C-alpha atoms as an extended CHARMM CRD file, in Angstrom:
* protein
*
       155  EXT
         1         1  MET       CA             81.6640000000       40.7670000000       21.1030000000  PROA      1               0.0000000000
         2         2  ALA       CA             79.6340000000       43.8680000000       21.9370000000  PROA      2               0.0000000000
         3         3  LYS       CA             77.1810000000       45.1210000000       19.3620000000  PROA      3               0.0000000000
         4         4  GLN       CA             78.3700000000       48.4380000000       17.9540000000  PROA      4               0.0000000000
         5         5  LYS       CA             75.8670000000       51.3140000000       17.9650000000  PROA      5               0.0000000000
         6         6  GLU       CA             74.7360000000       52.3170000000       14.4920000000  PROA      6               0.0000000000
         7         7  ARG       CA             75.6610000000       55.8690000000       13.5280000000  PROA      7               0.0000000000
         8         8  PHE       CA             72.8050000000       56.2330000000       11.0360000000  PROA      8               0.0000000000
         9         9  SER       CA             69.3340000000       55.5590000000       12.3820000000  PROA      9               0.0000000000
        10        10  LYS       CA             66.7950000000       53.7060000000       10.2440000000  PROA      10              0.0000000000
        11        11  ASN       CA             63.7350000000       55.7230000000       11.2120000000  PROA      11              0.0000000000
        12        12  ILE       CA             64.3300000000       59.4450000000       11.5400000000  PROA      12              0.0000000000
        13        13  SER       CA             61.4250000000       61.6130000000       12.6430000000  PROA      13              0.0000000000
        14        14  ILE       CA             62.2690000000       65.1200000000       13.8390000000  PROA      14              0.0000000000
        15        15  LYS       CA             59.2990000000       67.2050000000       14.9550000000  PROA      15              0.0000000000
        16        16  ASN       CA             58.7160000000       70.8910000000       15.5360000000  PROA      16              0.0000000000
        17        17  ARG       CA             56.6450000000       70.5680000000       18.7180000000  PROA      17              0.0000000000
        18        18  LYS       CA             56.4990000000       74.3100000000       19.2600000000  PROA      18              0.0000000000
        19        19  ALA       CA             54.6150000000       74.8060000000       15.9790000000  PROA      19              0.0000000000
        20        20  SER       CA             51.3500000000       73.2650000000       17.2050000000  PROA      20              0.0000000000
        21        21  TYR       CA             51.4240000000       75.5830000000       20.2260000000  PROA      21              0.0000000000
        22        22  GLU       CA             52.1850000000       78.7450000000       18.2380000000  PROA      22              0.0000000000
        23        23  PHE       CA             50.0250000000       78.0960000000       15.1440000000  PROA      23              0.0000000000
        24        24  GLU       CA             46.6190000000       76.8060000000       14.1200000000  PROA      24              0.0000000000
        25        25  PHE       CA             47.0620000000       74.3240000000       11.2520000000  PROA      25              0.0000000000
        26        26  ILE       CA             44.8770000000       74.7690000000        8.1680000000  PROA      26              0.0000000000
        27        27  ASP       CA             46.2890000000       72.5580000000        5.4120000000  PROA      27              0.0000000000
        28        28  ASP       CA             49.2310000000       70.1430000000        5.2990000000  PROA      28              0.0000000000
        29        29  TYR       CA             51.5900000000       68.9260000000        2.5660000000  PROA      29              0.0000000000
        30        30  VAL       CA             54.6200000000       66.6420000000        2.2570000000  PROA      30              0.0000000000
        31        31  ALA       CA             57.5190000000       68.0010000000        0.2260000000  PROA      31              0.0000000000
        32        32  GLY       CA             60.8320000000       66.5930000000       -0.8910000000  PROA      32              0.0000000000
        33        33  MET       CA             64.0140000000       68.6060000000       -0.3700000000  PROA      33              0.0000000000
        34        34  GLN       CA             66.9960000000       69.3820000000       -2.5480000000  PROA      34              0.0000000000
        35        35  LEU       CA             69.9780000000       68.4500000000       -0.3620000000  PROA      35              0.0000000000
        36        36  MET       CA             73.7250000000       68.0030000000       -0.5490000000  PROA      36              0.0000000000
        37        37  GLY       CA             75.3690000000       64.6880000000        0.3610000000  PROA      37              0.0000000000
        38        38  THR       CA             76.6680000000       65.8350000000        3.7300000000  PROA      38              0.0000000000
        39        39  GLU       CA             73.2240000000       67.2260000000        4.6400000000  PROA      39              0.0000000000
        40        40  ILE       CA             71.4350000000       63.8900000000        4.2360000000  PROA      40              0.0000000000
        41        41  LYS       CA             74.1390000000       62.1910000000        6.3050000000  PROA      41              0.0000000000
        42        42  SER       CA             73.6170000000       64.7030000000        9.1200000000  PROA      42              0.0000000000
        43        43  ILE       CA             69.8400000000       64.2170000000        8.8690000000  PROA      43              0.0000000000
        44        44  ARG       CA             70.2820000000       60.4460000000        9.2100000000  PROA      44              0.0000000000
        45        45  GLU       CA             72.3180000000       61.1090000000       12.3640000000  PROA      45              0.0000000000
        46        46  GLY       CA             69.3750000000       63.1780000000       13.6530000000  PROA      46              0.0000000000
        47        47  LYS       CA             71.2160000000       66.4980000000       13.8910000000  PROA      47              0.0000000000
        48        48  VAL       CA             68.4590000000       68.8530000000       12.7120000000  PROA      48              0.0000000000
        49        49  ASN       CA             66.6090000000       71.7200000000       14.3880000000  PROA      49              0.0000000000
        50        50  LEU       CA             63.2640000000       72.9420000000       12.9860000000  PROA      50              0.0000000000
        51        51  GLN       CA             62.4110000000       75.4570000000       15.7320000000  PROA      51              0.0000000000
        52        52  ASP       CA             62.8530000000       78.7300000000       13.8210000000  PROA      52              0.0000000000
        53        53  ALA       CA             62.3420000000       77.3910000000       10.3000000000  PROA      53              0.0000000000
        54        54  TYR       CA             59.8060000000       78.8750000000        7.8980000000  PROA      54              0.0000000000
        55        55  CYS       CA             58.9850000000       78.6020000000        4.1970000000  PROA      55              0.0000000000
        56        56  TYR       CA             58.6690000000       81.3290000000        1.5890000000  PROA      56              0.0000000000
        57        57  PHE       CA             58.2330000000       81.7280000000       -2.1530000000  PROA      57              0.0000000000
        58        58  LYS       CA             60.9150000000       83.1210000000       -4.4680000000  PROA      58              0.0000000000
        59        59  ASN       CA             60.3260000000       83.1920000000       -8.2370000000  PROA      59              0.0000000000
        60        60  GLY       CA             57.4870000000       80.6760000000       -7.9810000000  PROA      60              0.0000000000
        61        61  GLU       CA             59.5930000000       78.1640000000       -6.0460000000  PROA      61              0.0000000000
        62        62  LEU       CA             59.2290000000       77.2340000000       -2.3830000000  PROA      62              0.0000000000
        63        63  PHE       CA             62.2540000000       77.4500000000       -0.0780000000  PROA      63              0.0000000000
        64        64  VAL       CA             62.7710000000       76.6440000000        3.5920000000  PROA      64              0.0000000000
        65        65  LYS       CA             64.9170000000       79.0490000000        5.5900000000  PROA      65              0.0000000000
        66        66  GLN       CA             66.6280000000       78.8160000000        8.9950000000  PROA      66              0.0000000000
        67        67  MET       CA             66.3790000000       75.0240000000        9.1810000000  PROA      67              0.0000000000
        68        68  HSD       CA             69.5460000000       74.1670000000       11.0800000000  PROA      68              0.0000000000
        69        69  ILE       CA             71.3340000000       71.0310000000        9.8450000000  PROA      69              0.0000000000
        70        70  SER       CA             74.5890000000       70.5020000000       11.7460000000  PROA      70              0.0000000000
        71        71  PRO       CA             77.7480000000       69.9370000000        9.7090000000  PROA      71              0.0000000000
        72        72  TYR       CA             78.6510000000       66.3260000000        9.0180000000  PROA      72              0.0000000000
        73        73  VAL       CA             81.4840000000       65.3270000000       11.3330000000  PROA      73              0.0000000000
        74        74  GLN       CA             83.4540000000       63.4100000000        8.7210000000  PROA      74              0.0000000000
        75        75  GLY       CA             82.8170000000       65.9720000000        5.9790000000  PROA      75              0.0000000000
        76        76  THR       CA             85.8130000000       67.6640000000        4.4410000000  PROA      76              0.0000000000
        77        77  HSD       CA             85.9460000000       71.0680000000        2.7790000000  PROA      77              0.0000000000
        78        78  TYR       CA             82.8420000000       69.9410000000        0.8240000000  PROA      78              0.0000000000
        79        79  ASN       CA             80.6950000000       70.2400000000        3.9570000000  PROA      79              0.0000000000
        80        80  HSD       CA             77.4660000000       72.2540000000        3.6880000000  PROA      80              0.0000000000
        81        81  GLU       CA             76.4800000000       75.6170000000        5.1590000000  PROA      81              0.0000000000
        82        82  ILE       CA             74.4870000000       75.2120000000        8.3630000000  PROA      82              0.0000000000
        83        83  ASP       CA             71.5080000000       77.5270000000        7.7400000000  PROA      83              0.0000000000
        84        84  ARG       CA             71.3710000000       77.7290000000        3.9610000000  PROA      84              0.0000000000
        85        85  GLU       CA             68.1220000000       78.0200000000        2.0110000000  PROA      85              0.0000000000
        86        86  ARG       CA             66.8990000000       74.6460000000        0.7650000000  PROA      86              0.0000000000
        87        87  LYS       CA             64.5120000000       74.2270000000       -2.1470000000  PROA      87              0.0000000000
        88        88  LEU       CA             61.3340000000       72.2540000000       -1.4820000000  PROA      88              0.0000000000
        89        89  LEU       CA             59.9880000000       69.9660000000       -4.1900000000  PROA      89              0.0000000000
        90        90  LEU       CA             56.2230000000       69.9730000000       -4.7920000000  PROA      90              0.0000000000
        91        91  ASN       CA             54.1880000000       69.6230000000       -7.9680000000  PROA      91              0.0000000000
        92        92  LYS       CA             52.9120000000       72.7320000000       -9.7700000000  PROA      92              0.0000000000
        93        93  ARG       CA             49.3170000000       72.3760000000       -8.5970000000  PROA      93              0.0000000000
        94        94  GLU       CA             50.3590000000       72.2100000000       -4.9270000000  PROA      94              0.0000000000
        95        95  LEU       CA             52.7900000000       75.1090000000       -5.3710000000  PROA      95              0.0000000000
        96        96  SER       CA             50.1850000000       77.3780000000       -6.9800000000  PROA      96              0.0000000000
        97        97  ARG       CA             47.5840000000       76.4960000000       -4.3320000000  PROA      97              0.0000000000
        98        98  LEU       CA             50.0560000000       77.1950000000       -1.5210000000  PROA      98              0.0000000000
        99        99  GLU       CA             51.2520000000       80.4430000000       -3.0710000000  PROA      99              0.0000000000
       100       100  ASP       CA             47.6910000000       81.7540000000       -3.4630000000  PROA      100             0.0000000000
       101       101  LYS       CA             46.7380000000       80.8620000000        0.1060000000  PROA      101             0.0000000000
       102       102  SER       CA             49.9640000000       82.1580000000        1.6530000000  PROA      102             0.0000000000
       103       103  LYS       CA             49.3150000000       85.6350000000        0.2330000000  PROA      103             0.0000000000
       104       104  GLU       CA             46.2870000000       85.9860000000        2.5270000000  PROA      104             0.0000000000
       105       105  LYS       CA             46.8870000000       88.0600000000        5.6040000000  PROA      105             0.0000000000
       106       106  GLY       CA             48.0310000000       86.1570000000        8.6760000000  PROA      106             0.0000000000
       107       107  LEU       CA             48.8650000000       82.8760000000        6.9270000000  PROA      107             0.0000000000
       108       108  SER       CA             52.3450000000       81.3820000000        6.7820000000  PROA      108             0.0000000000
       109       109  ILE       CA             53.9720000000       78.1160000000        5.8080000000  PROA      109             0.0000000000
       110       110  ILE       CA             55.6720000000       76.2590000000        8.6600000000  PROA      110             0.0000000000
       111       111  PRO       CA             57.6660000000       72.9860000000        8.6090000000  PROA      111             0.0000000000
       112       112  THR       CA             56.3820000000       70.5810000000       11.2710000000  PROA      112             0.0000000000
       113       113  LYS       CA             58.2030000000       67.2970000000       10.7230000000  PROA      113             0.0000000000
       114       114  LEU       CA             61.3100000000       66.0280000000        8.9550000000  PROA      114             0.0000000000
       115       115  PHE       CA             61.5020000000       62.3190000000        8.1870000000  PROA      115             0.0000000000
       116       116  VAL       CA             63.2660000000       59.8430000000        5.9290000000  PROA      116             0.0000000000
       117       117  ASN       CA             60.8630000000       57.6690000000        3.9270000000  PROA      117             0.0000000000
       118       118  ASP       CA             61.2890000000       53.9650000000        3.1750000000  PROA      118             0.0000000000
       119       119  ARG       CA             63.2010000000       54.7220000000       -0.0450000000  PROA      119             0.0000000000
       120       120  GLY       CA             65.7680000000       56.8080000000        1.8720000000  PROA      120             0.0000000000
       121       121  PHE       CA             64.6300000000       60.2700000000        0.7370000000  PROA      121             0.0000000000
       122       122  ALA       CA             64.3100000000       63.1320000000        3.2230000000  PROA      122             0.0000000000
       123       123  LYS       CA             60.7890000000       64.5680000000        3.3100000000  PROA      123             0.0000000000
       124       124  LEU       CA             59.5090000000       67.6640000000        5.0620000000  PROA      124             0.0000000000
       125       125  ALA       CA             55.9200000000       67.8960000000        6.2970000000  PROA      125             0.0000000000
       126       126  ILE       CA             54.7770000000       71.5180000000        5.9570000000  PROA      126             0.0000000000
       127       127  VAL       CA             51.5290000000       73.1770000000        6.9690000000  PROA      127             0.0000000000
       128       128  LEU       CA             49.6860000000       76.3100000000        6.0250000000  PROA      128             0.0000000000
       129       129  ALA       CA             49.0970000000       77.9170000000        9.4020000000  PROA      129             0.0000000000
       130       130  ARG       CA             47.6010000000       80.9380000000       11.1220000000  PROA      130             0.0000000000
       131       131  GLY       CA             49.2450000000       82.3410000000       14.2410000000  PROA      131             0.0000000000
       132       132  LYS       CA             47.3810000000       81.8370000000       17.5010000000  PROA      132             0.0000000000
       133       133  LYS       CA             46.4680000000       84.6600000000       19.8230000000  PROA      133             0.0000000000
       134       134  LEU       CA             47.2840000000       84.4680000000       23.5320000000  PROA      134             0.0000000000
       135       135  HSD       CA             43.7850000000       83.3400000000       24.5190000000  PROA      135             0.0000000000
       136       136  ASP       CA             43.9120000000       80.5580000000       21.9060000000  PROA      136             0.0000000000
       137       137  LYS       CA             47.1780000000       79.3210000000       23.3980000000  PROA      137             0.0000000000
       138       138  ARG       CA             45.5940000000       79.2910000000       26.8540000000  PROA      138             0.0000000000
       139       139  ASP       CA             42.6530000000       77.2870000000       25.5130000000  PROA      139             0.0000000000
       140       140  SER       CA             44.9580000000       74.7030000000       23.9480000000  PROA      140             0.0000000000
       141       141  ILE       CA             46.8700000000       74.3300000000       27.2380000000  PROA      141             0.0000000000
       142       142  LYS       CA             43.5840000000       73.8800000000       29.0890000000  PROA      142             0.0000000000
       143       143  GLU       CA             42.4380000000       71.2060000000       26.6080000000  PROA      143             0.0000000000
       144       144  LYS       CA             45.7130000000       69.2940000000       27.0300000000  PROA      144             0.0000000000
       145       145  ASP       CA             45.3820000000       69.3930000000       30.8240000000  PROA      145             0.0000000000
       146       146  VAL       CA             41.7830000000       68.1230000000       30.7150000000  PROA      146             0.0000000000
       147       147  LYS       CA             42.7560000000       65.3620000000       28.2910000000  PROA      147             0.0000000000
       148       148  ARG       CA             45.6600000000       64.3110000000       30.5180000000  PROA      148             0.0000000000
       149       149  ASP       CA             43.4120000000       64.2460000000       33.6190000000  PROA      149             0.0000000000
       150       150  LEU       CA             40.8220000000       62.0960000000       31.8200000000  PROA      150             0.0000000000
       151       151  GLU       CA             43.5460000000       59.6310000000       30.7950000000  PROA      151             0.0000000000
       152       152  ARG       CA             44.7060000000       59.3710000000       34.4260000000  PROA      152             0.0000000000
       153       153  ILE       CA             41.1630000000       58.7050000000       35.6350000000  PROA      153             0.0000000000
       154       154  ARG       CA             40.6610000000       55.8580000000       33.1230000000  PROA      154             0.0000000000
       155       155  PHE       CA             43.6590000000       53.8980000000       34.3640000000  PROA      155             0.0000000000
């Protein structure tokens, strides 16, 4: 009897690889998310896109916007909206610190990684980041190339 492929993966880790290229990371946090039932099922299937997502404050609460979670295939009319705003859950001290820092010019809050912890809760790793200039992006590409060449020489 052939082993059937599991629909829900045990270890979900979805990364925003473009974020490290576009932004310089200053401070990082891990936040919980307020989700609907069909959203967590889609996350466990790995159907999430963090490319254009960003975080913002509204009435002292932190929300993530434009995080694309595909609709759950077996969801009925109770299925979720694809790009809805989702509330992030942090404690008051972290929220006030983030809100104060994000008001500075040039700083923004970017989600970098979405994962499911060992208890089954979806967590979002967010960073306080500053946008890179073109010459900074070129420097980071050059550093990656040098690092890759050094790794090849060692082996």
